[in-house]
Structure formats: C-alpha cells, structure tokens
N, C-alpha and C positions, 0 to 999 in steps of 0.2 A: 624304362626307367632309364633318365637321365639327369648326369646333374645342371646341364641347362639347354635351352632351347631356343635358336633364334628365333626371335619377333623381325627382324631385320637385318640392313647389309653389318651391321652393327651395335644392337642391342642382343639382347637376351637377359631370359626370366628362369634366376634361380630355383632349384627343386629343394623341395625340405632334405633330399640327401646333402645335396652341403651345410647341411647346418651342422651347430658345435665348432673346435670342443671348452672353449674357455667360456662358451657362452652361447647357447642352442638356441636368442634369435639374430646371432648373427653366424656367420658362412663359417666356416673352419675355408683358409683358400689356397688349400691345394688343388682344389679345382679349379679356381680361378689360378691358377699359372700356366695351369697347362693348359684352357679355354684361351690366356694371351700365345702362348706360343702357334695352337692352332691358328692362329689369324697373323700372326708372322708368317709363317708358312704358307698359307691361303695367299696375302698380300706378296709373298716373292714372290709364288707362282703364275701369280696375274701381270706383273713384271719381266715374267718372262727369264724369272733366275734361277728356275730351278734347280741346276749346281749348283749354287749355292748351299753346304753344307752349318752348319748352329754348333757354334766351339763354347762360345759363354753364353748364360742366359745369367744375371745379376739385376734381381730386383728388390726394390724397396719397396717395402711394405710403411704406408703412408698414414691407416688409422683403418678404422675396424669397416663393415661393412653388413647392413642388412640382408634376410633371404628377399632377399623384390631385385627388381630389374636391374639389368650394368649395362654401361656401353665402352665396348673400345674400339680403342684409335688407332691406327700405324702409321709412320712417318717411316724415313730413309732421315738419318740424321748424318752421316757418313758416307755418299755416295761411293762408288770402286771398280774396277774388273773385276777384281781377284777377292777382295776383301769391302765387307759393307759394316758399318755398325747401323742397326733396327734400331727405333724409340716405340715400344707399344705403352699405352695407358689404359687403366681401368677405372672406372665411372662409374659415380653413381650420387643424386642428386647434386650435383653441375662441382664435384670438387673428385680429385685425384684419391683413389683408392690404393691401390697399387701402379707403383710406375717397375721398367720394364725396358733396359737396356739388352741387345743381343748381337752380340760378332756372327757374325755370319765369310766365312773361307770360302774359296775354291779349292776344292781336294783334288788329291794327284795320287799315283803310282805309289805307295812306299811299305811294300809288304817285305822288300827286305828288306829296312832296317826296325821295322816291327818288333817295339818287344814291355814290360813294364816287368816291375819287383812286386808290385802291388799281390796281395796274397788272397790268392781266391776265396771266392766262402765254400761253405757246404753244398752240395747239390739242396735242392728244393723237399726231396723225398728224405732227408737225411734229419730237417727239425719238426719240432711237434709244433701242431695247432697253438697260439695262446690269444685269449681275450682279452683286449684292451678295456673290460669293462671298468678302470678308470676314470674313463670318456666318456659325456654322454656325447650325442649326437646322431644325425642320420650320415656322417660321413666318414663315422668311423665305424657303424656299423653296415656299410657297405662296404667290407673289402675282410678280406682272410690274410692270417697275419701266423709267419710259423716263425718262433722265435731261439735261439742257444743263447741267453745271458750269460755272464758272469759273473757281474755284481753290477751293482744299480749302475746307472751313466754309462757302464760300458756292456754292449750285448752286435749280433748279428741275425739277422733278421730278412724274410722277404717278404714281398706285400703285393697282393693283388687287389684289384676293382672288381666290383662281380656286375657296377652300374656302369654305363656308356661315358664319355665326357660330353655329346652332346647330339643331342635328340634327331634321328635321321639325316644324318650326315658322316660321313665317313672323316676318319679322324688320323692321323697319324700315330707311327709305335712311340715316338718321341712325346710330339702332345702326351697320348695316354699316361706318357711313364712317366712327367713330369708331373703329371696332376698330383704323380702320389712324393714328389719327395717331401714335400713340405711336412710330410708325418712322421718321419726319422728323428724331431726334436719333443715328440710322448710317447716311445716306443723302450724307450727305455730311463728312465727315470732317474734320477741324485734323489728328488724330494717329491714326495707325494703334492701330488697337486691342489690338494687342499690345506696347506703349509705351504708352503710357498710358488707363486706364480711365476713364470720363466717363457714370458712370449717370446718369439721370434720378431726381430724389427725391419729382418731382409735376408734375400737366401741367393746363395751364388751358387754355381753348377759350371764348373769347366769338363770338357770334353772329348776323350781322344780318339774316342769309338763311338759313333750311331747305337744307340740300345735298339736292340729289338724283342717280338716276343709282349705279352702281359705280366711277365711278376720282375719286379724290380727286389734289386739285393744292397742290406746298407749290413756296412760292419763300420759299425757308430759310437764315438765316444764323446759325450756329455763332461765340459765341467763348467765349474763356477767358483766366478773370483772370492776377489775379499773385500771389493768398491763395488759390487752389483752388479755385476758384468758377468754375461757367458758364452757361449759357447758351445754348440751341435757339431758338429767332428764326421764327415761320415765319406768312405771311399763307398761308388755305385756302382751295381755291377746287372747287365742283365744275367743271363741265363749262358751264355759264352763266358764270361769272367768280367773281369771288370773292366769298365766304360767312364768313368771320370774320377771326379770329390765331388764334394757337395761340402759346406759351414751354413751355419743360419747364426747369427750374433741376436743375444739373448737378454733379455732387463730381466733382473733375478731381486724378486720383492718379496720376504715371506712377511706373509699373511699377518 
C-alpha cells in the first residue's frame, strides 16, 4: 500500500492511507509534503544538480484537499551554481493547495567544525508504544508512534510509517522523513481536538544534517497564545541525533 500512485509525470492518485485527521474526507497533508520533496529531488536530479542538498523546506498550506488526484509542478525560482531556490506546487481542481519553497545548497567538508548543543532524543528502544486514537483517518493508522509525554503540549516521540510514499517508485530518506513532519502538531495536544481546533497553516523545516533511516524523532512543544495564535516547535532527529528544527503556525479555534 502507498500514500500515492503516479498517474503520469505530474499527476498522482491519493489512497485512503492519506485520509484525516481533522476530516477523513480530506487528505492529511503530511504525505503530500513528502511527495513535493520527492518531486523537487527528481527535478534537481533531472537537471544534473544531484550535488545540491536540501537546507530549508518552507510550506504554505493554502487549503484542504479531498482524497483525490493531485498535480505537482516544480520550477527554479532562483538559479545558481552553489545555491538554488526551488518552488513546488501541489494543485487540485485548478487551485494551489500547498506551495513549497526549498533552498538547495552545495555541500562541503565541515567535519572539523561540526557540532550542536541540541539535546539528543532517548533511543527508540527506550520509549513505549502510544496509540494516537484521538485522531481518525488512514494516515494516523498507518504509523507507529513511541512517545514520552511530560505534560499536554510537551513530549518526545519517534514515528515511522508502515506505508510507502509512492507506489512502485523509490524515494529518498529525506522524502520519507518529510512525509511524517506534519504529524508533530497532533502528537502531544494541549487540548482535545474535539474541544479546540488548532490546524497549522504552514510548516518550515531547517536541516543541518540530511536525515537517514525510517524513524523520525520529535522533541516537541506546543504553545497557544491569548489571541487565537499558536505554535508547534520541534527539534527533529534521526537515530543518529538531531538533524534540524521544525515550526508550524497554528490557528487556535475553541469549538
């Protein structure tokens, strides 16, 4: 089973594995964010730019999308020999649903100065399985979650998917990793989603390492303000350690 199947060079059919979480008739946007990264990488490689590494992914989520066909387009917004800005768009029914701006940078050898003060995650083996039953839909049912929650809105957790991103087509670790990032906003809720809605309108990830492996680690804090705004902030990890940060802007709406 896959989240998407390719129909042609630009069109993809979504499966029920992408459904949820606020509405099971709509796509959980997480797999689509990974699909956009896959298409950015495919465009990069097709242009002979395989050496460029993804440094930042900034998504604007412009609306909801049903569990139906979508179309993806990729263009170079800022060409360069060592730095590129690439734009990708996910469309449904003639309208943009998600816009991605990705910075691609030429890598270099910096082992002699590498380091971070970001705290490591507990290993996968140290956390207990958790069932995110508060969320409906196929996407949440397609993942394994291991969680250590300190309090509502503050937790560390590991997530992996049992579903492939794209049927019969290999994808990179980065695309698989990115297809799970949007789950952060629902894994340590401050309030029940039956009492307060808090969807995110964007997602921005910065990387200082390229992630590897099937598990994505999140060290996550959810904050609600006093005027209907919120923020989900995460340090993101692979099993080798922290690889970057993640932020999601929330619209907080008591029901």
